C-alpha positions in Angstrom: 103.6 95.0 125.4 101.9 93.5 127.8 98.0 93.5 126.1 96.6 90.4 124.5 94.3 90.1 121.9 91.4 88.6 124.0 92.4 91.6 125.9 91.6 94.5 123.4 88.6 92.6 122.2 87.6 93.1 118.6 87.7 96.3 116.9 84.8 98.5 116.4 83.0 97.6 112.6 84.2 94.0 112.9 82.8 90.9 114.0 84.6 87.8 115.7 84.1 85.9 112.5 85.5 88.0 110.5 88.7 88.4 112.9 89.1 84.7 113.0 89.1 84.7 109.9 91.3 87.8 109.4 93.7 86.1 112.7 93.3 82.5 109.5 94.6 85.0 106.4 97.9 86.0 108.7 99.2 83.2 110.4 99.3 81.6 107.3 101.6 84.2 105.5 103.5 83.5 108.5 104.2 80.3 108.4 104.6 79.8 104.7 107.7 83.0 105.3 108.6 81.2 108.5 108.1 77.7 108.0 107.7 77.6 112.1 104.1 76.8 113.5 105.2 78.8 116.9 107.4 81.5 114.9 104.3 82.2 113.1 102.2 82.5 115.8 104.0 84.6 117.8 104.4 86.9 114.7 100.6 86.8 113.4 99.4 87.6 117.5 102.4 90.3 117.8 100.8 91.8 114.1 97.5 91.8 115.2 98.4 92.8 118.4 99.7 96.2 116.3 96.9 96.7 114.7 94.3 96.2 116.9 96.1 99.1 118.8 96.4 101.3 115.7 92.6 100.8 115.1 91.5 102.0 118.6 93.2 104.8 118.9 92.3 105.6 115.2 89.6 104.1 114.2 90.3 103.5 111.0 93.4 101.6 109.1 91.1 101.1 105.8 91.5 97.7 104.8 92.3 95.1 107.3 93.8 92.3 105.8 96.4 93.9 103.5 97.0 95.8 106.1 97.8 93.4 108.1 99.4 90.7 105.7 102.0 93.7 104.7 102.8 93.9 108.6 103.9 90.1 109.0 105.2 90.4 105.9 107.4 93.0 107.9 107.7 91.7 111.0 109.6 88.5 109.9 111.3 89.7 107.7 112.7 92.7 110.7 113.2 89.3 112.5 115.7 87.7 110.4 118.1 91.2 111.0 
């Protein structure tokens, strides 16, 4: 993808603190599913990046945490296929 989460910043309407909390939740789910810290970090980062890009394009993805957790779970499943 080329960009990083830091490059894109925080979507409008979300504080950095909220974004950090969301990342921790996504990472925790990825870690519980992969049981591998490095893979969990990669998947959590990729998930956050995808959702930030979508949020910037659409200006609305609904409640962010449930969407991110579902996206992260899907990415973990896809990686194992």
